[in-house]
C-alpha positions as protocol buffer text, in pm:
chain_id: "A"
residue {
  index: 1
  type: MET
  ca { x: 69 y: -1414 z: 2070 }
}
residue {
  index: 2
  type: GLY
  ca { x: 87 y: -1560 z: 1720 }
}
residue {
  index: 3
  type: LEU
  ca { x: -35 y: -1391 z: 1404 }
}
residue {
  index: 4
  type: ALA
  ca { x: -340 y: -1617 z: 1363 }
}
residue {
  index: 5
  type: GLU
  ca { x: -453 y: -1529 z: 1715 }
}
residue {
  index: 6
  type: VAL
  ca { x: -402 y: -1157 z: 1659 }
}
residue {
  index: 7
  type: LEU
  ca { x: -592 y: -1163 z: 1331 }
}
residue {
  index: 8
  type: GLY
  ca { x: -870 y: -1357 z: 1500 }
}
residue {
  index: 9
  type: GLN
  ca { x: -922 y: -1061 z: 1732 }
}
residue {
  index: 10
  type: TYR
  ca { x: -1006 y: -858 z: 1419 }
}
residue {
  index: 11
  type: ASP
  ca { x: -1229 y: -1135 z: 1276 }
}
residue {
  index: 12
  type: LEU
  ca { x: -969 y: -1196 z: 1006 }
}
residue {
  index: 13
  type: LYS
  ca { x: -870 y: -1544 z: 897 }
}
residue {
  index: 14
  type: LEU
  ca { x: -595 y: -1666 z: 662 }
}
residue {
  index: 15
  type: ASP
  ca { x: -489 y: -2019 z: 581 }
}
residue {
  index: 16
  type: ASP
  ca { x: -187 y: -2170 z: 757 }
}
residue {
  index: 17
  type: GLU
  ca { x: 51 y: -2121 z: 465 }
}
residue {
  index: 18
  type: LYS
  ca { x: -26 y: -1748 z: 442 }
}
residue {
  index: 19
  type: ILE
  ca { x: 5 y: -1709 z: 818 }
}
residue {
  index: 20
  type: GLU
  ca { x: 347 y: -1875 z: 808 }
}
residue {
  index: 21
  type: THR
  ca { x: 464 y: -1651 z: 523 }
}
residue {
  index: 22
  type: LEU
  ca { x: 349 y: -1333 z: 700 }
}
residue {
  index: 23
  type: GLU
  ca { x: 514 y: -1443 z: 1024 }
}
residue {
  index: 24
  type: LYS
  ca { x: 836 y: -1482 z: 826 }
}
residue {
  index: 25
  type: PHE
  ca { x: 776 y: -1135 z: 684 }
}
residue {
  index: 26
  type: ALA
  ca { x: 749 y: -995 z: 1037 }
}
residue {
  index: 27
  type: ASP
  ca { x: 1079 y: -1165 z: 1124 }
}
residue {
  index: 28
  type: PHE
  ca { x: 1233 y: -1014 z: 810 }
}
residue {
  index: 29
  type: LEU
  ca { x: 1122 y: -662 z: 907 }
}
residue {
  index: 30
  type: VAL
  ca { x: 1250 y: -695 z: 1263 }
}
residue {
  index: 31
  type: ASN
  ca { x: 1582 y: -861 z: 1184 }
}
residue {
  index: 32
  type: SER
  ca { x: 1685 y: -688 z: 861 }
}
residue {
  index: 33
  type: PRO
  ca { x: 2033 y: -526 z: 871 }
}
residue {
  index: 34
  type: VAL
  ca { x: 1870 y: -230 z: 695 }
}
residue {
  index: 35
  type: ASN
  ca { x: 1646 y: -30 z: 929 }
}
residue {
  index: 36
  type: LEU
  ca { x: 1298 y: -123 z: 803 }
}
residue {
  index: 37
  type: THR
  ca { x: 1092 y: -79 z: 1120 }
}
residue {
  index: 38
  type: SER
  ca { x: 1111 y: 16 z: 1487 }
}
residue {
  index: 39
  type: LEU
  ca { x: 820 y: -215 z: 1570 }
}
residue {
  index: 40
  type: GLY
  ca { x: 841 y: -542 z: 1758 }
}
residue {
  index: 41
  type: LYS
  ca { x: 700 y: -860 z: 1608 }
}
residue {
  index: 42
  type: GLU
  ca { x: 359 y: -853 z: 1777 }
}
residue {
  index: 43
  type: ASP
  ca { x: 319 y: -483 z: 1698 }
}
residue {
  index: 44
  type: ILE
  ca { x: 382 y: -571 z: 1332 }
}
residue {
  index: 45
  type: TYR
  ca { x: 94 y: -817 z: 1349 }
}
residue {
  index: 46
  type: HIS
  ca { x: -134 y: -530 z: 1454 }
}
residue {
  index: 47
  type: LYS
  ca { x: 16 y: -224 z: 1283 }
}
residue {
  index: 48
  type: VAL
  ca { x: 128 y: -381 z: 956 }
}
residue {
  index: 49
  type: VAL
  ca { x: -77 y: -696 z: 890 }
}
residue {
  index: 50
  type: ALA
  ca { x: -411 y: -625 z: 1059 }
}
residue {
  index: 51
  type: GLU
  ca { x: -394 y: -257 z: 968 }
}
residue {
  index: 52
  type: ALA
  ca { x: -360 y: -346 z: 599 }
}
residue {
  index: 53
  type: LEU
  ca { x: -623 y: -620 z: 589 }
}
residue {
  index: 54
  type: TYR
  ca { x: -897 y: -509 z: 828 }
}
residue {
  index: 55
  type: PRO
  ca { x: -1045 y: -232 z: 605 }
}
residue {
  index: 56
  type: LEU
  ca { x: -1025 y: -464 z: 301 }
}
residue {
  index: 57
  type: ARG
  ca { x: -1262 y: -725 z: 446 }
}
residue {
  index: 58
  type: ASP
  ca { x: -1538 y: -613 z: 208 }
}
residue {
  index: 59
  type: PHE
  ca { x: -1307 y: -487 z: -67 }
}
residue {
  index: 60
  type: PRO
  ca { x: -1103 y: -783 z: -196 }
}
residue {
  index: 61
  type: ILE
  ca { x: -800 y: -715 z: -414 }
}
residue {
  index: 62
  type: LEU
  ca { x: -854 y: -927 z: -725 }
}
residue {
  index: 63
  type: GLU
  ca { x: -605 y: -797 z: -984 }
}
residue {
  index: 64
  type: GLU
  ca { x: -249 y: -670 z: -1011 }
}
residue {
  index: 65
  type: PHE
  ca { x: -162 y: -379 z: -783 }
}
residue {
  index: 66
  type: ILE
  ca { x: 122 y: -136 z: -726 }
}
residue {
  index: 67
  type: ASP
  ca { x: 249 y: -26 z: -383 }
}
residue {
  index: 68
  type: VAL
  ca { x: 431 y: 309 z: -391 }
}
residue {
  index: 69
  type: GLY
  ca { x: 686 y: 399 z: -122 }
}
residue {
  index: 70
  type: THR
  ca { x: 680 y: 42 z: -2 }
}
residue {
  index: 71
  type: GLY
  ca { x: 995 y: 59 z: 211 }
}
residue {
  index: 72
  type: GLY
  ca { x: 1041 y: -294 z: 338 }
}
residue {
  index: 73
  type: GLY
  ca { x: 724 y: -414 z: 165 }
}
residue {
  index: 74
  type: VAL
  ca { x: 443 y: -241 z: 355 }
}
residue {
  index: 75
  type: PRO
  ca { x: 160 y: -290 z: 278 }
}
residue {
  index: 76
  type: GLY
  ca { x: 241 y: -467 z: -49 }
}
residue {
  index: 77
  type: VAL
  ca { x: 373 y: -797 z: 85 }
}
residue {
  index: 78
  type: VAL
  ca { x: 73 y: -834 z: 317 }
}
residue {
  index: 79
  type: ILE
  ca { x: -174 y: -763 z: 36 }
}
residue {
  index: 80
  type: GLY
  ca { x: 1 y: -983 z: -217 }
}
residue {
  index: 81
  type: VAL
  ca { x: 19 y: -1280 z: 21 }
}
residue {
  index: 82
  type: ALA
  ca { x: -331 y: -1243 z: 165 }
}
residue {
  index: 83
  type: PHE
  ca { x: -511 y: -1204 z: -168 }
}
residue {
  index: 84
  type: ASP
  ca { x: -288 y: -1421 z: -390 }
}
residue {
  index: 85
  type: VAL
  ca { x: -236 y: -1144 z: -645 }
}
residue {
  index: 86
  type: LYS
  ca { x: 65 y: -1006 z: -828 }
}
residue {
  index: 87
  type: GLY
  ca { x: 205 y: -679 z: -700 }
}
residue {
  index: 88
  type: ILE
  ca { x: 473 y: -428 z: -797 }
}
residue {
  index: 89
  type: LEU
  ca { x: 644 y: -281 z: -488 }
}
residue {
  index: 90
  type: VAL
  ca { x: 823 y: 47 z: -555 }
}
residue {
  index: 91
  type: ASP
  ca { x: 1069 y: 247 z: -349 }
}
residue {
  index: 92
  type: SER
  ca { x: 1346 y: 496 z: -421 }
}
residue {
  index: 93
  type: LYS
  ca { x: 1575 y: 353 z: -149 }
}
residue {
  index: 94
  type: LYS
  ca { x: 1801 y: 98 z: -317 }
}
residue {
  index: 95
  type: LYS
  ca { x: 1908 y: -82 z: 3 }
}
residue {
  index: 96
  type: LYS
  ca { x: 1548 y: -143 z: 109 }
}
residue {
  index: 97
  type: ILE
  ca { x: 1454 y: -275 z: -234 }
}
residue {
  index: 98
  type: SER
  ca { x: 1759 y: -504 z: -238 }
}
residue {
  index: 99
  type: MET
  ca { x: 1661 y: -657 z: 96 }
}
residue {
  index: 100
  type: LEU
  ca { x: 1299 y: -687 z: -13 }
}
residue {
  index: 101
  type: LYS
  ca { x: 1402 y: -867 z: -332 }
}
residue {
  index: 102
  type: GLU
  ca { x: 1592 y: -1124 z: -125 }
}
residue {
  index: 103
  type: PHE
  ca { x: 1283 y: -1194 z: 87 }
}
residue {
  index: 104
  type: ILE
  ca { x: 1054 y: -1217 z: -217 }
}
residue {
  index: 105
  type: ASP
  ca { x: 1290 y: -1458 z: -393 }
}
residue {
  index: 106
  type: LYS
  ca { x: 1342 y: -1671 z: -82 }
}
residue {
  index: 107
  type: GLU
  ca { x: 967 y: -1709 z: -27 }
}
residue {
  index: 108
  type: ASN
  ca { x: 891 y: -1741 z: -401 }
}
residue {
  index: 109
  type: LEU
  ca { x: 625 y: -1470 z: -387 }
}
residue {
  index: 110
  type: ASN
  ca { x: 436 y: -1337 z: -689 }
}
residue {
  index: 111
  type: LEU
  ca { x: 572 y: -988 z: -624 }
}
residue {
  index: 112
  type: GLU
  ca { x: 829 y: -765 z: -791 }
}
residue {
  index: 113
  type: ALA
  ca { x: 1040 y: -512 z: -601 }
}
residue {
  index: 114
  type: VAL
  ca { x: 1138 y: -214 z: -817 }
}
residue {
  index: 115
  type: TRP
  ca { x: 1398 y: 50 z: -736 }
}
residue {
  index: 116
  type: SER
  ca { x: 1261 y: 371 z: -884 }
}
residue {
  index: 117
  type: ARG
  ca { x: 1096 y: 700 z: -809 }
}
residue {
  index: 118
  type: ALA
  ca { x: 722 y: 650 z: -851 }
}
residue {
  index: 119
  type: GLU
  ca { x: 703 y: 978 z: -1043 }
}
residue {
  index: 120
  type: ASP
  ca { x: 927 y: 826 z: -1310 }
}
residue {
  index: 121
  type: LEU
  ca { x: 720 y: 507 z: -1333 }
}
residue {
  index: 122
  type: ALA
  ca { x: 406 y: 716 z: -1372 }
}
residue {
  index: 123
  type: LYS
  ca { x: 554 y: 867 z: -1690 }
}
residue {
  index: 124
  type: ASP
  ca { x: 656 y: 523 z: -1824 }
}
residue {
  index: 125
  type: LYS
  ca { x: 414 y: 379 z: -2081 }
}
residue {
  index: 126
  type: ASN
  ca { x: 469 y: 31 z: -1933 }
}
residue {
  index: 127
  type: HIS
  ca { x: 325 y: 146 z: -1600 }
}
residue {
  index: 128
  type: ARG
  ca { x: 104 y: 445 z: -1668 }
}
residue {
  index: 129
  type: GLU
  ca { x: -264 y: 371 z: -1606 }
}
residue {
  index: 130
  type: LYS
  ca { x: -185 y: -1 z: -1587 }
}
residue {
  index: 131
  type: TYR
  ca { x: -294 y: -98 z: -1236 }
}
residue {
  index: 132
  type: MET
  ca { x: -640 y: -171 z: -1104 }
}
residue {
  index: 133
  type: TYR
  ca { x: -525 y: -88 z: -750 }
}
residue {
  index: 134
  type: SER
  ca { x: -259 y: 161 z: -640 }
}
residue {
  index: 135
  type: PHE
  ca { x: -158 y: 171 z: -273 }
}
residue {
  index: 136
  type: ALA
  ca { x: 40 y: 405 z: -50 }
}
residue {
  index: 137
  type: LYS
  ca { x: 87 y: 406 z: 325 }
}
residue {
  index: 138
  type: ALA
  ca { x: 255 y: 689 z: 516 }
}
residue {
  index: 139
  type: VAL
  ca { x: 426 y: 821 z: 202 }
}
residue {
  index: 140
  type: SER
  ca { x: 326 y: 1189 z: 185 }
}
residue {
  index: 141
  type: SER
  ca { x: 22 y: 1416 z: 195 }
}
residue {
  index: 142
  type: ILE
  ca { x: -302 y: 1303 z: 34 }
}
residue {
  index: 143
  type: LYS
  ca { x: -250 y: 1558 z: -243 }
}
residue {
  index: 144
  type: ILE
  ca { x: 97 y: 1434 z: -335 }
}
residue {
  index: 145
  type: ASP
  ca { x: -6 y: 1070 z: -303 }
}
residue {
  index: 146
  type: LEU
  ca { x: -297 y: 1126 z: -541 }
}
residue {
  index: 147
  type: GLU
  ca { x: -84 y: 1312 z: -793 }
}
residue {
  index: 148
  type: ILE
  ca { x: 160 y: 1018 z: -806 }
}
residue {
  index: 149
  type: LEU
  ca { x: -85 y: 728 z: -784 }
}
residue {
  index: 150
  type: ALA
  ca { x: -368 y: 850 z: -1007 }
}
residue {
  index: 151
  type: PRO
  ca { x: -151 y: 834 z: -1323 }
}
residue {
  index: 152
  type: LEU
  ca { x: -54 y: 474 z: -1237 }
}
residue {
  index: 153
  type: THR
  ca { x: -418 y: 366 z: -1196 }
}
residue {
  index: 154
  type: MET
  ca { x: -632 y: 250 z: -1486 }
}
residue {
  index: 155
  type: VAL
  ca { x: -970 y: 411 z: -1553 }
}
residue {
  index: 156
  type: GLY
  ca { x: -1219 y: 213 z: -1348 }
}
residue {
  index: 157
  type: GLY
  ca { x: -951 y: 133 z: -1090 }
}
residue {
  index: 158
  type: TYR
  ca { x: -883 y: 250 z: -736 }
}
residue {
  index: 159
  type: VAL
  ca { x: -628 y: 455 z: -544 }
}
residue {
  index: 160
  type: LEU
  ca { x: -609 y: 332 z: -183 }
}
residue {
  index: 161
  type: LEU
  ca { x: -439 y: 545 z: 83 }
}
residue {
  index: 162
  type: TYR
  ca { x: -381 y: 440 z: 444 }
}
residue {
  index: 163
  type: LYS
  ca { x: -399 y: 752 z: 660 }
}
residue {
  index: 164
  type: GLY
  ca { x: -438 y: 875 z: 1017 }
}
residue {
  index: 165
  type: PRO
  ca { x: -735 y: 1050 z: 1181 }
}
residue {
  index: 166
  type: ALA
  ca { x: -654 y: 1400 z: 1048 }
}
residue {
  index: 167
  type: TRP
  ca { x: -746 y: 1306 z: 691 }
}
residue {
  index: 168
  type: LYS
  ca { x: -1058 y: 1526 z: 674 }
}
residue {
  index: 169
  type: GLU
  ca { x: -856 y: 1844 z: 718 }
}
residue {
  index: 170
  type: GLU
  ca { x: -628 y: 1739 z: 431 }
}
residue {
  index: 171
  type: MET
  ca { x: -925 y: 1679 z: 204 }
}
residue {
  index: 172
  type: GLU
  ca { x: -1086 y: 2022 z: 246 }
}
residue {
  index: 173
  type: ASP
  ca { x: -913 y: 2191 z: -49 }
}
residue {
  index: 174
  type: LEU
  ca { x: -860 y: 1891 z: -277 }
}
residue {
  index: 175
  type: TRP
  ca { x: -1192 y: 1851 z: -460 }
}
residue {
  index: 176
  type: ASN
  ca { x: -1099 y: 2056 z: -768 }
}
residue {
  index: 177
  type: PHE
  ca { x: -757 y: 1890 z: -783 }
}
residue {
  index: 178
  type: MET
  ca { x: -917 y: 1545 z: -764 }
}
residue {
  index: 179
  type: GLU
  ca { x: -1143 y: 1637 z: -1056 }
}
residue {
  index: 180
  type: ALA
  ca { x: -836 y: 1740 z: -1257 }
}
residue {
  index: 181
  type: LEU
  ca { x: -665 y: 1405 z: -1183 }
}
residue {
  index: 182
  type: GLY
  ca { x: -977 y: 1208 z: -1269 }
}
residue {
  index: 183
  type: VAL
  ca { x: -1044 y: 1060 z: -925 }
}
residue {
  index: 184
  type: ASP
  ca { x: -1323 y: 1088 z: -672 }
}
residue {
  index: 185
  type: LEU
  ca { x: -1348 y: 973 z: -312 }
}
residue {
  index: 186
  type: GLY
  ca { x: -1561 y: 661 z: -312 }
}
residue {
  index: 187
  type: ASP
  ca { x: -1527 y: 555 z: 50 }
}
residue {
  index: 188
  type: ALA
  ca { x: -1346 y: 635 z: 374 }
}
residue {
  index: 189
  type: ILE
  ca { x: -1323 y: 331 z: 600 }
}
residue {
  index: 190
  type: GLU
  ca { x: -1238 y: 449 z: 952 }
}
residue {
  index: 191
  type: TYR
  ca { x: -1123 y: 191 z: 1206 }
}
residue {
  index: 192
  type: GLU
  ca { x: -925 y: 152 z: 1526 }
}
residue {
  index: 193
  type: LEU
  ca { x: -651 y: -98 z: 1596 }
}
residue {
  index: 194
  type: LEU
  ca { x: -659 y: -297 z: 1919 }
}
residue {
  index: 195
  type: THR
  ca { x: -335 y: -117 z: 2008 }
}
residue {
  index: 196
  type: GLY
  ca { x: -535 y: 209 z: 2014 }
}
residue {
  index: 197
  type: GLU
  ca { x: -436 y: 382 z: 1691 }
}
residue {
  index: 198
  type: LYS
  ca { x: -712 y: 532 z: 1476 }
}
residue {
  index: 199
  type: ARG
  ca { x: -678 y: 475 z: 1102 }
}
residue {
  index: 200
  type: VAL
  ca { x: -865 y: 527 z: 777 }
}
residue {
  index: 201
  type: LEU
  ca { x: -843 y: 367 z: 435 }
}
residue {
  index: 202
  type: LEU
  ca { x: -939 y: 619 z: 168 }
}
residue {
  index: 203
  type: ILE
  ca { x: -1066 y: 455 z: -152 }
}
residue {
  index: 204
  type: PHE
  ca { x: -1062 y: 685 z: -455 }
}
residue {
  index: 205
  type: GLU
  ca { x: -1226 y: 579 z: -781 }
}
residue {
  index: 206
  type: LYS
  ca { x: -1057 y: 662 z: -1112 }
}
residue {
  index: 207
  type: PHE
  ca { x: -1330 y: 784 z: -1350 }
}
residue {
  index: 208
  type: LYS
  ca { x: -1130 y: 936 z: -1636 }
}
residue {
  index: 209
  type: SER
  ca { x: -777 y: 938 z: -1774 }
}
residue {
  index: 210
  type: THR
  ca { x: -526 y: 1158 z: -1589 }
}
residue {
  index: 211
  type: PRO
  ca { x: -375 y: 1443 z: -1801 }
}
residue {
  index: 212
  type: LYS
  ca { x: -20 y: 1371 z: -1914 }
}
residue {
  index: 213
  type: LYS
  ca { x: 123 y: 1667 z: -1721 }
}
residue {
  index: 214
  type: TYR
  ca { x: 70 y: 1469 z: -1398 }
}
residue {
  index: 215
  type: PRO
  ca { x: 266 y: 1390 z: -1196 }
}
residue {
  index: 216
  type: ARG
  ca { x: 454 y: 1715 z: -1212 }
}
residue {
  index: 217
  type: LYS
  ca { x: 828 y: 1710 z: -1147 }
}
residue {
  index: 218
  type: SER
  ca { x: 904 y: 1670 z: -779 }
}
residue {
  index: 219
  type: LYS
  ca { x: 1055 y: 1967 z: -598 }
}
residue {
  index: 220
  type: ARG
  ca { x: 1192 y: 1745 z: -324 }
}
């Protein structure tokens, strides 16, 4: 089944050029000499492309974004292609970023792959509180994700986290910490993929500047 047909099952539609680019992206993930995914091509259509785009149907990405812990470009490539916006894709694994750069250059995408720890970028004046949208998928806990992404997000912007069904338990003790970071939970879009997995996109709103002490130095 092709990507257009899979997306149609989610009531998602992209033009032919975007479909072709994202099909090439799926090929890139599957065939890369660096281990970027264990998924097959059709599973990528569901668990990478549809998973990224389905909860954004009523929340279009209109300005520059940053994708932290992007790995092979997930979800950043999908978002950048689908919404025609510039994105900065960050990962600390040099081999993955090198392969991603090759794909971006080959397809002439309006994306930049950056080899760095996100914690370091968040302390850099060229990146701190610069982005309207900051994304992370399967990077760490909600708490750690927020501590890294909130400082990268401009006041009035959004931190968007793709999570699994246990997100409510993670949120129980985070309300005071969120206040300290300057973010609040604006929406939690729960959905289920046609392959059976339950997902949620958490959309946090940045309402004030994040104190300079965040993010704190990683203990990892």
